[in-house]
C-alpha positions in Angstrom: -6.4 -10.2 82.1 -3.2 -9.4 80.1 -3.1 -9.7 76.3 -0.2 -11.3 74.6 0.9 -12.2 71.1 1.9 -15.7 70.4 5.6 -15.1 71.0 4.9 -13.7 74.5 2.5 -16.5 75.3 5.1 -19.2 74.4 7.7 -17.3 76.3 5.5 -17.2 79.3 4.8 -20.9 79.1 8.5 -21.6 79.2 8.9 -19.4 82.3 5.9 -21.0 84.1 7.2 -24.5 83.6 10.9 -23.7 84.2 10.1 -22.1 87.5 8.0 -25.1 88.5 10.5 -27.9 87.3 14.3 -27.6 87.6 14.7 -30.6 85.3 13.6 -28.6 82.2 16.4 -27.6 79.9 16.1 -25.4 76.9 18.6 -25.3 74.1 18.9 -24.8 70.3 20.5 -22.5 67.8 20.6 -18.9 69.2 18.0 -19.5 71.9 20.3 -18.4 74.8 21.9 -15.0 74.8 20.0 -13.9 71.6 16.6 -15.2 72.8 15.8 -17.0 69.6 15.4 -15.7 66.0 11.8 -14.9 66.8 12.5 -14.1 70.5 10.4 -16.9 71.9 13.2 -17.7 74.4 14.0 -14.1 75.2 15.1 -13.5 78.8 15.2 -17.2 79.7 19.0 -17.5 80.0 19.2 -14.3 82.1 16.6 -15.8 84.6 17.5 -19.5 84.6 21.2 -19.4 83.8 23.5 -20.9 81.1 23.2 -24.4 82.4 19.5 -24.6 81.8 19.3 -22.3 78.7 22.1 -22.5 76.2 23.0 -22.2 72.6 23.7 -25.3 70.5 26.0 -25.7 67.4 24.4 -25.6 64.0 23.6 -29.3 64.0 20.0 -30.3 64.2 20.9 -34.0 64.4 23.2 -33.2 67.3 20.5 -31.1 69.0 18.0 -33.9 68.9 20.5 -36.6 69.8 21.7 -34.6 72.9 18.0 -34.2 73.9 17.5 -38.0 73.6 20.3 -38.6 76.0 19.1 -36.0 78.5 15.5 -37.3 78.4 16.5 -40.9 79.0 18.5 -39.9 82.0 15.7 -37.9 83.7 15.9 -34.4 82.3 13.1 -32.7 80.3 14.6 -31.1 77.2 12.6 -28.4 75.5 14.5 -27.8 72.3 14.1 -25.5 69.4 14.7 -26.2 65.7 15.1 -22.7 64.4 13.0 -23.3 61.3 11.0 -26.4 60.4 12.9 -26.5 57.1 16.0 -27.5 59.0 14.5 -30.3 61.1 15.4 -32.9 58.4 18.9 -33.6 59.7 17.3 -34.6 63.0 14.6 -36.7 61.4 16.5 -40.0 61.8 16.9 -39.4 65.5 13.3 -38.4 65.9 11.9 -41.4 64.0 14.4 -44.0 65.2 15.0 -42.9 68.8 12.6 -40.2 70.0 9.4 -42.0 68.8 10.5 -45.5 69.7 12.1 -45.4 73.2 8.9 -46.2 75.1 8.2 -49.1 72.7 11.7 -50.5 72.6 12.1 -50.5 76.4 8.6 -51.9 77.2 7.9 -48.5 78.8 10.9 -48.8 81.1 12.1 -45.5 79.6 9.9 -42.6 78.4 10.8 -39.6 76.3 9.6 -36.4 78.0 10.8 -34.1 75.2 9.2 -31.2 73.3 10.6 -30.1 69.9 9.4 -26.6 69.1 9.8 -25.3 65.6 8.4 -22.4 63.5 6.8 -23.5 60.3 4.9 -22.3 57.3 5.2 -19.3 54.9 3.8 -15.8 54.6 7.0 -14.0 55.7 8.9 -14.0 52.3 11.2 -16.7 53.5 11.4 -18.5 50.2 11.9 -22.2 49.7 14.2 -22.8 52.8 12.2 -20.9 55.4 8.6 -21.6 54.6 8.0 -25.3 54.5 5.1 -27.1 56.3 6.4 -30.7 57.0 3.8 -31.7 59.6 2.6 -34.7 57.7 6.0 -36.3 57.9 5.6 -36.5 61.7 1.9 -37.5 61.9 3.0 -40.7 60.0 5.4 -41.7 62.8 3.9 -43.8 65.5 5.0 -42.6 69.0 4.9 -38.9 68.3 2.3 -36.3 69.2 1.9 -33.3 66.8 0.5 -30.0 68.1 -0.2 -26.8 66.2 -1.7 -23.8 68.0 -3.4 -20.9 66.2 -3.9 -18.4 69.1 -1.8 -17.0 72.0 -4.2 -18.6 74.5 -3.9 -22.0 72.9 -0.1 -21.6 72.4 0.6 -21.2 76.1 -1.9 -23.9 77.2 -0.8 -26.4 74.7 2.9 -25.9 75.3 2.5 -26.4 79.0 0.5 -29.5 78.3 3.2 -30.7 75.9 5.9 -30.2 78.5 4.0 -32.1 81.1 3.3 -35.0 78.7 5.6 -38.0 79.4 5.9 -38.7 75.7 7.5 -36.7 72.8 5.6 -33.8 71.3 6.5 -32.0 68.0 5.2 -28.5 68.5 4.8 -26.6 65.3 4.4 -22.8 65.6 2.9 -21.0 62.6 5.3 -18.1 62.3 3.0 -16.0 60.1 0.7 -15.4 63.1 3.3 -15.0 65.8 2.5 -11.2 66.0 -1.1 -11.2 64.9 -3.9 -13.2 63.2 -3.7 -13.3 59.4 -6.8 -13.5 57.1 -4.8 -14.2 53.9 -5.0 -10.7 52.6 -1.3 -9.8 52.4 -2.0 -6.4 51.0 -3.9 -5.2 54.0 -2.5 -3.7 57.2 -1.3 -6.2 59.8 -3.7 -6.8 62.7 -2.2 -7.1 66.2 -3.2 -9.9 68.6 -4.3 -7.3 71.2 -7.6 -6.9 69.4 -8.4 -10.6 69.2 -10.2 -12.2 72.2 -7.8 -15.2 72.2 -5.0 -12.8 73.0 -6.2 -12.7 76.6 -3.8 -15.2 78.3 -4.2 -16.1 82.0 -1.2 -15.6 84.2 0.4 -18.7 85.7 -0.3 -22.3 85.0 -3.1 -23.6 82.8 -3.3 -26.3 80.1 -5.2 -26.8 76.8 -5.8 -30.5 76.4 -3.8 -32.3 73.7 -6.2 -34.2 71.4 -9.1 -31.8 71.7 -10.2 -29.7 68.7 -12.0 -26.4 69.1 -15.1 -25.3 67.2 -14.2 -21.7 66.5 -17.3 -20.9 64.4 -20.6 -22.7 64.5 -22.5 -23.3 61.3 -24.9 -25.7 59.6 -24.1 -25.8 55.9 -20.4 -26.8 55.7 -17.6 -28.1 57.9 -14.1 -26.5 57.4 -11.2 -28.3 59.0 -8.0 -26.2 59.5 -5.0 -25.7 61.7 -2.4 -23.0 62.3 -2.5 -19.9 60.1 -5.2 -21.5 57.9 -7.8 -21.3 60.7 -7.8 -17.5 60.4 -7.8 -17.6 56.6 -10.8 -20.0 56.7 -12.7 -17.8 59.1 -12.2 -14.8 57.0 -13.1 -16.6 53.8 -16.4 -18.0 55.0 -17.4 -14.6 56.4 -16.5 -12.9 53.1 -18.5 -15.5 51.1 -21.5 -15.5 53.5 -21.3 -19.2 54.0 -22.9 -20.7 57.1 -19.8 -22.8 57.8 -18.7 -24.5 61.0 -14.9 -23.9 61.3 -12.9 -26.4 63.4 -9.4 -25.6 64.6 -7.8 -29.1 65.0 -5.1 -27.8 67.4 -3.7 -31.3 67.6 -3.1 -33.5 64.5 -2.0 -36.5 66.6 -3.9 -37.5 68.6 -6.8 -36.3 66.4 -10.2 -35.3 67.8 -12.1 -37.3 65.2 -15.3 -37.3 67.4 -15.7 -33.5 66.9 -15.1 -33.8 63.2 -17.6 -36.6 62.8 -20.3 -34.7 64.7 -19.8 -31.6 62.6 -19.8 -33.4 59.2 -22.9 -35.4 60.3 -24.6 -32.0 60.9 -23.5 -30.1 57.8 -23.1 -32.8 55.1 -20.2 -31.1 53.5 -16.5 -30.8 54.3 -13.6 -28.5 53.1 -10.1 -29.0 54.4 -7.4 -26.3 54.3 -3.7 -26.7 54.7 -0.7 -24.6 53.7 1.5 -27.7 52.9 1.8 -29.2 49.4 -1.3 -31.2 48.3 0.2 -34.7 47.7 0.3 -36.8 50.9 -0.4 -33.8 53.1 -2.4 -34.2 56.3 -5.5 -32.9 54.5 -5.4 -36.2 52.5 -5.6 -38.2 55.7 -8.4 -36.0 57.0 -10.3 -36.5 53.7 -10.0 -40.3 54.0 -11.2 -40.3 57.6 -14.2 -38.1 56.7 -15.0 -40.3 53.8 -14.7 -43.5 55.8 -16.6 -42.3 58.9 -19.2 -39.9 57.4 -19.9 -41.3 54.0 -23.7 -41.5 54.3 -23.9 -38.0 55.7 -21.9 -36.4 52.8 -23.9 -34.5 50.2 -20.8 -33.6 48.1 -17.2 -34.8 47.7 -14.7 -33.7 50.3 -12.8 -30.7 49.0 -9.2 -29.7 49.8 -7.4 -26.3 49.4 -3.7 -26.6 49.8 -0.3 -25.4 48.7 1.3 -26.5 45.4 3.4 -29.6 44.9 6.4 -27.4 44.4 9.1 -25.8 46.5 7.8 -22.7 48.2 8.3 -20.0 45.6 9.7 -16.7 46.8 8.5 -14.7 43.8 5.0 -16.3 43.8 4.4 -16.6 47.5 0.9 -15.3 47.4 -0.1 -17.5 44.5 1.2 -20.5 46.4 -0.4 -19.6 49.7 -4.0 -20.9 50.0 -5.4 -17.4 50.4 -8.8 -15.7 49.8 -9.1 -16.4 46.1 -8.4 -20.1 46.3 -10.5 -20.4 49.4 -13.4 -18.7 47.5 -13.1 -21.2 44.6 -13.0 -24.1 47.0 -16.1 -22.9 48.9 -18.0 -22.3 45.7 -17.2 -25.8 44.5 -18.1 -27.7 47.6 -21.3 -25.7 48.1 -22.3 -26.2 44.4 -22.2 -30.0 44.3 
């Protein structure tokens, strides 16, 4: 079976679905001739032509609005917002149109749209190329929010998102495009080729939206994470020798709450990791759900390790990023209570 990094897996998902369905149209800033700033759409315009893969002006509101019109008239737009930091000009369209079309038309119209966007830090992008705005979209009824953490999941989840009749916001953790990241920025980069989840089947397959993955089994602690933080969490529990169960959520909406409940009921403790700022982040929602549903199983308060409530600082990137030191302190705290 071939191995791929996440960029290659996402690119392959595009090709698989575009060969299968002529109604799929791909566009965004620099996605055509250039192949995308991270090369996720490389080669698509050459294979499928300029009418199906094309560059858009620097107008995120216009990109989303155009996709809305396409989707309501039967096409399947698969659009890219070059960085999640620039999705905000399109937020009004996403909230007011993309998420509401099915409801407003009593299901007469659907919105078969996927909005892909790289998110998160760890690449020295500073305040305008490092944000994690996922919680802004989990709050909006009518949207599904997906975040893969491996090449295998990236391809399978993107295919599932394209086949879904409803809109999906597909966040791609750019720090792990080319390899898993354990949070140790001062160590050599590890390629995906040495990770088992880099084995990506050829052709069509799906990873179900709404189903989490238990990526490490354990008995003493449940760790909930998604995106880059899955790999940081796995490394942290190994380094600290904690018998932790690590759950990769994969999908924030719909959330696989059953898997979370079963794990917390077994371990009695819960740590939640997110790269986004702490206040009103998705970790807060997870903490509330665990408290509501697993209260009598908990042996300690739910702990969160997150980014700061500040803009993403360029000079202090690794202090902001919830890396090994902060994970260590959080693990010690939740295990000590």
